[in-house]
N, C-alpha and C positions, 0 to 999 in steps of 0.2 A: 069255884075250884073244888075238886074232889080229891081227897087224899085217902088212899086205901092202904092200911097197914095195921099190924097187930097193936101198935101203940096209938092208933088214931083217937080213941076216946080219951086217953091220958093227955093228949095235946090240946084238948078243947080249951081249958082255961088259959094256958099260955097264948094260944091263938087269939082268944077274945081280948087279951091285954094289948095286942098289937093292932086291933081293928080300928079303922078311922071312924070319926064321928063328925058330922057337920062338913063344912066347906064344899057343899054340893054333892057329897057322896055318903051314903049310909051303908053299913055292912053288918052282917050277923053270921054266926057260926053255930052249927049243930053237929052232934056226933052220936052214932049208934051202930051197933053190929060191925065194928071194925072200919067204919066210914067216918070221915070228917068232911063236912060240906061247909064251904065259906061262900057267902053270897054278897055281891056288891050291887048297889043300885045308885047310879049317878045321873045328874042332870045333863052332863056333857061328857064326851070322850076324854077331854082334858082332865076333868075332875076324877074320872075313873082311873086314868093313868097315874095321876098324882097320888091317889090313895093306894092303888094296887102295887106299884113298884116298891115303896118302902115296906109294905106288908110282906111281899114275896122275898125281899132281902132278909127280913127278920125270920120268916118261916124257914127258908132254906139254910140260913146261917153261912152263906157264901155268896159270892157275886153271881149275878144272873148271867146266863149264856148271852153272848153278844147278839145273837139273832133275835132274842126277846126284846132288845133295846131299839130295834129299827122300826 
């Protein structure tokens, strides 16, 4: 996931606090020059989905669009 915004670098530590660890999915985040990059690496699509959905909810601070849930 790439987030481009003036506050991207300031969001790095809060983002890292919400990253999953274990359970078949590892994640990491980096920020530079107004970009925030979040990377997920999972053994299965199910593990990726289980890790990404809670992260996206926390990152957005609001419910995900319905189309993202299908």
